[in-house]
N, C-alpha and C positions, 0 to 999 in steps of 0.2 A: 504494500500500500504506500502510495506517495504521501509526502507531507501535506499536500493540498487535500488529498482524499481523507486523511486523518482529521484535518481541520473541519471539513464538511461533516464528517461523521460525528465529531464532538459537538458541533453546533446543532445538528439534528437531534442528538441525544438530549442536549440541554433544552431545546425547544419542547421535546416530548415531556420531560420532567416538569418544566415550568408551566406549560399550557394544558397538559392533559391531552387525551386523544380518545377517539371512539374506536370500537372494533372495526367499523366500516373503513375508517381512515387507515388503520393498520393493514387491513386486507388489500386496500388499493395500493399502498406503498409496496407490499410484498408482490402483488401482481406486476407493478411497474418494474421492479427490480428483476423479477423472473423473466419478463418479456425482454427487457433491455439486455440482460446478460445471457439470454438464450439458455436459461436454467431448466434442466430436465432431470428426472430420475435417471439413474444409470440404465434401467430397463427400457424406459421410453426413448432414451438416446440411442441405445443399441437397436431397438426396433426401427427407429427413423433412419438409421444408417445401414440396415440389413445385416447387422453383425450380431454375434452372441454377446450375452451379458459378460461372460468370462473374458471374451476377446477385448471388449471395451475396458474392463477393469485392468487387464494386463497392458494395453497399449495407451491408456490415457490416465495413468496414475497421478500425474501432475495436475490434472484438471478435476479430480474427484475431491469433493468437499462433503463433510458430514454436517447436516443441519437437522437437529432434533433426532439424531440417530439414523437418519436416512441418507443414503449415498446419492449425491447429485453431481452432475457434470455441468460446469459453467464453460460455455463455448461461444465466445463473442464473434468468432470468425464466420 
């Protein structure tokens, strides 16, 4: 993460704590982040690429992230 990205994340966190937020707002933010980052579960990503789950895990280790115990691929390309 760049310094600029850290600054934005900290400002966003501060905004959330100071102003509160609704569940609808959080869902919208998550959707935007997932759409922007082309975030998919490993299985969904494998299906979209016509590859096996295990093949994706082996070949994309650097792109796999755990969010709430679920494996996701973030592929902005």
